[in-house]
BADO-903511 format. One record per residue (C-alpha): residue number from 0; residue in one letter; y, x, z. Coordinates in steps of 0.02 Angstrom, whole numbers, plus 32768, in hexadecimal, padded with zeros to 4 digits. Each point is the difference from the previous one (the first is absolute). Layout:
BADO-903511
NUM;A;Y;X;Z
...
//
This chain:
BADO-903511
0;M;2515;8E05;0D9E
1;P;8066;807E;7F9B
2;D;7FF9;7FF0;7F45
3;A;7FED;808C;7F80
4;S;80BB;8014;7FE7
5;E;801A;801A;80BC
6;H;7F75;8082;8000
7;S;8052;8059;7F6D
8;N;80A8;7FFD;8057
9;I;7FB4;8051;809A
10;L;7FBA;808C;7F94
11;D;80AA;8014;7FAC
12;R;8058;800F;80A7
13;I;7F8B;8084;8045
14;G;8003;8066;7F5F
15;I;7F51;7FE6;7FB8
16;P;7FFC;7FDA;7F44
17;R;7FA5;7F5A;8006
18;S;7F9A;801F;7F63
19;L;7FB8;809D;8052
20;A;7FDF;7FB5;80AD
21;A;7F42;7FFD;7FE7
22;G;8007;80B6;7FC9
23;Y;8042;8034;80AB
24;L;7F6A;7FA8;8050
25;A;7F8B;8055;7F85
26;L;804B;80A9;802A
27;A;7FE6;7FE2;80BB
28;F;7F47;7FD7;7FE7
29;F;7FE4;8092;7F8B
30;M;8050;807B;8079
31;I;7F96;7FBD;8091
32;G;7F66;802E;7F9C
33;D;8048;80A8;7FCD
34;G;8038;802E;80AF
35;V;7F73;7FBF;806B
36;E;7FB4;80AD;8015
37;Q;809D;8067;801D
38;G;8005;7FEC;80BD
39;Y;7F4E;803E;801B
40;L;7FBE;8056;7F63
41;S;802C;80B3;8034
42;A;7FAE;7FEC;80AB
43;F;7F6A;7FA6;7FB2
44;L;7FE4;808A;7F80
45;N;800E;8083;8088
46;D;7F78;7FA5;805F
47;Q;7F98;8000;7F60
48;G;8008;80BE;7FFB
49;F;808E;801B;7F84
50;P;8077;8088;8041
51;S;80B9;7FDB;8019
52;H;803B;8075;7F76
53;Q;7F8F;7FA7;7F84
54;V;8044;7F57;8035
55;A;80B2;8041;7FED
56;L;7FD5;803D;7F50
57;M;7FB7;7F55;7FD7
58;F;80A2;7FAA;8034
59;T;8065;8081;7FA0
60;L;7FA0;7FE2;7F5F
61;Y;8015;7F46;801C
62;G;80BB;801A;8011
63;V;800B;8065;7F5F
64;T;7FA9;7F7A;7F9A
65;A;8068;7F7A;8055
66;G;809D;8060;7FD0
67;V;7FCD;800B;7F4B
68;S;7FD0;7F48;8001
69;A;80A6;7FCB;804F
70;W;805E;805D;7F78
71;M;7F92;7FB0;7F7B
72;A;801C;7F51;8049
73;A;80BC;8006;7FEA
74;A;7FFD;805F;7F5C
75;L;7F80;7F8E;7FAE
76;S;803D;7F5A;8045
77;D;8079;7FF3;7F6E
78;V;7F72;801F;7F85
79;F;7F6E;7F99;803F
80;G;8052;7F8D;807F
81;P;7FE9;7FF8;80BE
82;R;7F73;7F80;8001
83;R;7F8F;806B;7F92
84;L;8020;809A;806A
85;M;7FD6;7F9D;809D
86;A;7F5A;7FC9;7FB3
87;V;7FD4;80B4;7FD2
88;G;802C;8036;80B2
89;V;7F85;7F83;8048
90;A;7F74;803A;7F8D
91;V;801C;80B9;8028
92;W;8006;7FDF;80BB
93;V;7F5F;7F9A;8004
94;V;7F99;8078;7F95
95;F;802D;809E;805E
96;H;7FFB;7FB0;80AC
97;V;7F4C;7FCB;7FDF
98;L;7FD5;80B1;7FC6
99;F;805D;804D;8095
100;V;7FA0;7F9B;8082
101;T;7F58;8007;7FA6
102;F;7FF7;80B7;7FCF
103;G;8086;8054;806A
104;V;7FF0;7FB1;80AC
105;T;7F4F;7FB9;8000
106;Q;7FB1;8095;7FA7
107;H;806C;807F;805F
108;S;8036;8054;7F5F
109;A;809E;8067;8018
110;L;801B;800D;7F44
111;M;7FF2;7F45;7FE1
112;L;806D;7FE0;8099
113;L;808D;8067;7FB3
114;V;7FEA;7FC6;7F4D
115;C;7FEB;7F45;801C
116;Y;8083;7FEC;8087
117;G;8077;8068;7F99
118;L;7FE6;7F96;7F64
119;R;8011;7F61;8067
120;G;80B3;8039;801D
121;F;802A;7FC8;7F4F
122;G;7FDF;7F4B;8031
123;Y;807C;7FC1;8081
124;P;80A1;8046;7FB1
125;L;7FDC;7FA9;7F5B
126;F;7FF2;7F5C;805E
127;A;808B;8019;8080
128;Y;8082;805D;7F99
129;G;7FDA;7F99;7F67
130;F;8034;7F6A;8067
131;L;8099;805E;8041
132;M;803A;801B;7F4E
133;W;7FEA;7F45;7FE3
134;I;8074;7FE1;8094
135;V;8083;807D;7FC6
136;R;800C;7FAC;7F56
137;T;7FFB;7F4F;8044
138;A;806D;7FFA;809D
139;H;80BB;7FE3;7FF5
140;P;805C;80A7;800F
141;E;8064;7FC5;8097
142;K;7F5F;7FD2;805A
143;L;7F97;8092;7FC6
144;G;8008;805C;80A6
145;V;7FBA;7F69;805C
146;A;7F7C;7FDE;7F7A
147;V;7FC5;80B4;800E
148;G;8004;7FF0;80BD
149;W;7F87;7F6D;7FF1
150;F;7F91;806C;7F91
151;W;7FF4;8082;808A
152;F;7FEA;7F75;807F
153;A;7F65;7FC3;7FA3
154;Y;7FC4;80B2;7FDF
155;I;800F;8039;80B5
156;A;7FC1;7F5A;8044
157;G;7F5E;801B;7FA3
158;F;7FEE;80BC;7FFE
159;S;8039;8034;80AD
160;T;800D;7F66;806F
161;L;7F73;7F86;7FDB
162;S;7F81;807D;7FC0
163;P;7FEE;8062;80A5
164;L;7FEE;7F5D;8061
165;I;7F7E;7FC0;7F86
166;A;7FA7;80A8;8006
167;K;7FFE;7FFC;80BE
168;E;7FAC;7F56;8005
169;S;7F8E;8024;7F6D
170;I;7FC2;80A5;8049
171;A;7FD9;7FA8;80A4
172;V;7F9A;7F7B;7FA7
173;I;7FAC;8056;7F6B
174;G;8025;80BA;8014
175;P;806A;807F;7FA0
176;L;7F95;8011;7F63
177;P;7FEE;7F45;7FDC
178;T;80BC;7FF2;801C
179;L;8018;8072;7F69
180;W;7F97;7F88;7F99
181;A;805D;7F68;8043
182;A;80A1;8046;7FB7
183;L;7FC1;7FCC;7F54
184;L;800A;7F49;802F
185;V;80B7;800D;8033
186;I;802A;8060;7F61
187;A;7FAE;7F75;7F9A
188;I;806C;7F7D;8057
189;G;809F;8061;7FDC
190;A;7FCF;801B;7F4B
191;A;7FD8;7F47;7FE7
192;I;80AB;7FCD;8042
193;G;805D;8087;7FA1
194;M;7FB4;7FD6;7F58
195;R;803E;7F4C;8011
196;V;80B7;8033;8007
197;R;8058;7FC7;7F62
198;A;80B3;803A;801A
199;P;8067;803B;7F6A
200;G;7FF1;80B9;7FDB
201;G;7F49;8011;8030
202;N;7FC3;8026;7F52
203;R;8030;8087;7F84
204;P;80BB;7FF4;7FDA
205;I;8023;7FB9;7F55
206;E;80A3;805E;7FE4
207;R;7FAA;80AA;7FE9
208;P;7F59;7FDC;7FAD
209;E;8000;80AD;7FB1
210;E;8005;805B;80A7
211;N;7F7C;8087;800B
212;P;7FA3;8013;80A7
213;L;8011;80BE;7FFA
214;R;80BA;7FF2;7FE1
215;G;800F;7F8E;8098
216;L;7FA6;8081;806C
217;V;806E;808E;7FC0
218;K;809C;7F9C;8029
219;G;7FC3;7FEF;80B2
220;V;8002;80BE;8012
221;S;8091;8033;7F90
222;V;8075;7F8F;8062
223;L;7FEC;8077;8094
224;W;8066;8089;7FAC
225;Q;806A;7F8F;7F93
226;E;8038;7F9A;8097
227;P;8008;807D;8092
228;R;801D;7F78;8082
229;V;7F5C;7FB0;7FCF
230;A;7FAB;80A7;8024
231;V;8056;8007;80AA
232;A;7FC9;7F4E;8026
233;G;7F4F;8030;7FCF
234;M;8003;8092;807A
235;V;803E;7F8F;808C
236;R;7F76;7F86;7FD4
237;V;7F7F;808B;8013
238;I;8047;8025;80AD
239;N;7FF5;7F46;8029
240;G;7F42;8007;7FF3
241;V;7FE2;80A3;805E
242;S;7FE1;7FB6;80AD
243;Q;7FC8;7F55;7FC3
244;F;7F6D;804B;7FA2
245;G;7FEB;809D;8067
246;F;7FEA;7FA6;80A6
247;P;7F5A;7FA9;7FD1
248;V;7FB2;80A9;7FD7
249;F;800C;8048;80B0
250;L;804D;7F88;807E
251;P;7F65;7F90;8010
252;V;7F9E;809B;8031
253;Y;808B;8041;8072
254;F;8019;7F5C;805C
255;T;7F47;7FD9;8015
256;K;7FB5;80AE;8019
257;T;808C;8062;8054
258;L;8066;7F7C;805C
259;G;7F6A;7F93;8027
260;F;803F;7F5B;7FBA
261;A;7F7C;7F82;7FCD
262;L;7FF5;7FE6;7F44
263;G;8030;7F4A;8018
264;D;809D;8033;8060
265;W;8033;8078;7F76
266;L;7FE5;7F7B;7F7B
267;T;806A;7F88;8067
268;I;808C;8080;800D
269;Y;7FF8;8024;7F47
270;S;8002;7F48;7FD3
271;V;8090;7FCE;8073
272;M;8066;8094;7FC3
273;Y;7FFE;7FBB;7F51
274;L;8018;7F4E;803D
275;V;80A9;803C;803E
276;N;801A;8054;7F58
277;L;7FEE;7F57;7FAA
278;G;8099;7FB4;8051
279;F;8067;809D;7FEA
280;N;7FD3;8009;7F47
281;L;805A;7F5B;7FE9
282;L;8092;8038;806C
283;A;800E;80A0;7F9B
284;G;8005;7F98;7F60
285;Y;808D;7F93;8042
286;W;805F;8096;8044
287;S;7FEF;805E;7F5C
288;D;8047;7F6C;7FA0
289;K;8091;7FF7;807B
290;Y;8026;80B7;8026
291;G;7FAB;805F;7F74
292;V;7F55;804E;7FEB
293;T;8032;80B4;8023
294;P;8045;7FEB;80B1
295;V;7F66;7F9C;8034
296;L;7F8E;8082;7FB1
297;R;8059;8094;804F
298;W;8018;7FC6;80B4
299;M;7F79;7F7E;801D
300;G;7F7C;804E;7F90
301;C;8012;80BC;8002
302;V;8058;8028;80A4
303;G;7FA6;7F76;805F
304;C;7F54;8039;7FC4
305;A;8027;80B7;8026
306;V;801E;7FD6;80B7
307;T;7F75;7F81;8019
308;T;7F7C;8067;7FA4
309;V;8010;808E;807E
310;A;800B;7F84;808F
311;F;7F5E;7FB0;7FC6
312;Y;7FA9;80A1;8032
313;Y;8055;8027;80A5
314;V;8004;7F52;804E
315;P;7F45;7FD8;7FEC
316;T;7FCF;80B3;802B
317;A;8069;8006;809F
318;T;7FDA;7F51;8040
319;H;7F57;7FCB;7FB7
320;S;804E;7F54;800C
321;F;7FC7;7F79;7F87
322;W;80A3;7F9E;8013
323;L;8075;8094;7FEC
324;S;7F9C;803B;7F6A
325;L;800E;7F53;7FB7
326;L;80BC;8000;801F
327;I;8025;80A8;7FB0
328;G;7F8C;7FDC;7F6D
329;S;805C;7F5D;7FE5
330;L;80A8;805A;8001
331;F;7FBE;8077;7F7C
332;C;7FCC;7F6F;7F90
333;A;80A5;7FA6;801B
334;C;8059;809B;7FBE
335;L;7F82;8013;7F73
336;A;803E;7F59;7FBC
337;G;80A3;8057;7FD1
338;F;7FA7;8043;7F66
339;S;7FCB;7F55;7FC0
340;P;80A0;7FD7;7F9C
341;M;7FF0;809C;7F93
342;S;7FBC;7F9F;7F6B
343;A;80A3;7F9C;7FFE
344;L;805E;80A5;7FED
345;M;7FB6;8027;7F54
346;P;8064;7F7E;7F9D
347;Q;809D;804B;804E
348;I;7FE3;80B8;7FDB
349;A;7FAB;7FE7;7F56
350;P;8039;7F53;7FC5
351;R;7FCB;8017;7F4B
352;R;7F59;8053;8027
353;T;7FC0;7F97;808F
354;G;7F4A;8001;7FC9
355;A;7FFB;80BD;7FEC
356;A;805F;8017;80A4
357;M;7F83;7F92;805A
358;A;7F75;8069;7FB6
359;G;8050;809C;8049
360;L;8016;7FAC;80A9
361;N;7F4E;7FBF;8001
362;L;7FC2;80AD;7FD5
363;G;8057;803C;809E
364;A;7FB2;7F71;8063
365;G;7F53;802E;7FC3
366;L;8018;80BA;801D
367;G;8033;7FD6;80B2
368;T;7F50;7FBB;8012
369;A;7FC3;80B0;7FD7
370;A;8087;8064;8058
371;G;7FD7;7FBD;80AD
372;P;7F46;802A;7FFD
373;A;8025;80A6;7FAA
374;L;8078;8033;808A
375;V;7F7D;7FCF;8080
376;G;7F81;806E;7FA7
377;L;807A;8092;7FFD
378;C;804A;7FEF;80AE
379;L;7F80;7FB3;8075
380;T;7F8F;8098;8018
381;P;8086;8088;8012
382;I;8084;7FA1;8065
383;G;7FA4;7F6A;8047
384;V;8035;7F4B;8013
385;E;80A5;802C;8055
386;G;8036;8076;7F76
387;T;7FCA;7F87;7F79
388;M;806C;7F76;804B
389;W;8096;8076;8002
390;V;7FE2;8029;7F49
391;F;8000;7F47;7FD8
392;G;80A1;7FE8;8061
393;A;8053;8090;7FA2
394;C;7FD2;7FAE;7F5B
395;Y;8064;7F66;8032
396;I;8099;806B;802A
397;I;7FF4;804A;7F51
398;G;7FFA;7F4F;7FBD
399;A;80A0;7FD4;805E
400;L;8058;8094;7FAF
401;L;7FC3;7FCC;7F53
402;T;804B;7F52;8011
403;V;80AD;804E;7FED
404;F;7FD8;800F;7F46
405;L;7FD4;7F47;7FEE
406;N;80AF;7FB9;8012
407;R;8027;7F8F;7F70
408;T;8079;8049;7F80
409;T;7FD9;7F95;7F69
410;P;80A5;7FF2;7F9D
411;Q;7FE6;7F4D;7FC9
412;D;7F9D;7F6F;803F
413;P;7F72;7FCD;7F8D
414;S;7FDD;7F4F;7FD3
415;P;7F78;7FA1;805D
416;A;7F92;800E;7F65
417;E;8012;80BE;8002
418;V;7FD9;8009;80B8
419;A;7F69;7F92;8010
420;G;7FBF;7FFC;7F4F
421;P;7FDC;7F62;7F9F
422;R;7FE2;7F5E;8061
423;P;7FC5;7F7B;7F89
424;A;801A;7F76;8080
425;E;8059;7FDE;80A4
426;V;7F84;8025;8089
427;G;805C;7FFE;80A3
//
């Protein structure tokens, strides 16, 4: 039977900071609860009488609040500490999810649907990106790409891989509305595990006790014009989320209503797609540590997603084949993993302002949550599903062109302390 030191050595070898190992598990559970509705919510709300444009607006508002929250998570992690932000994220998510289901869905209130789901968007980024900041300041710089890859592994495993499978089984047993309520249980499990993590750096840093929360937030925006490459990275990060968060707004309806797929088949496709993404997130992390973040981002992420996004319309539409749809969706998600090492790029392009740079990047990540649904709302009616998919593909080509400006030109290498911030203890 392996002892604790062997277990720690295994974590070291695969790139997980051992003091944060439970946090990765907590993240996976939390994202299962957060993502359990994404594969069916748009179709379910359509069936409840809510029009598609209203559902798209709901997802857009959610994305806007998620964007603001993601920016806040990185900007305030230096002030309050990641653990406190994670706790606040749990509280926000639970309160507004209860209100969303009770007054928005059950009472068929369009206003409460928009308001409560929108405000729930503040919850998950505080938990997820608060933990990401914990990783960035804890992992060894030479293993940061892999550590971030494991973050996205846990994130995607919960949000996009396990949650559709759990939703599929749960809907079959208890129905779609009780499944929304059941998400609270999974969130509670993730929160309980996350609050037990005691790694260094989880509380408010002691080296800047005078830091003002407002000043931290301002830094997270001002860095965008003071460090132009951070702004470019933020724009690429927005593009990263366009299809990922735009697809759930209209593809469940397109696949089930237009192409005639069973809801269970669509949920299986969606789940397996992101199961493939899990493995490629780790590969992208290793490749970025070996070859550099920018080449992986440009060719695997941007160019790959441009091609496979468009193909994800034509292949299912032309063949109506479950297996070919599964294959092309999986190729899209394999390419999507090329964006996962972006967080490891921030210490390189802004080595003395890593926290503020991460805030700018996270703002882009959150705004991507809004950009996808917003593009669907703007494009779906006038140009249809085909045109919308081409717009998404064009966004990825723009992202590939922007990566030219991300090449590292820092004149001198910073010290490990400047790159990753203070690490009060060796953690793996």
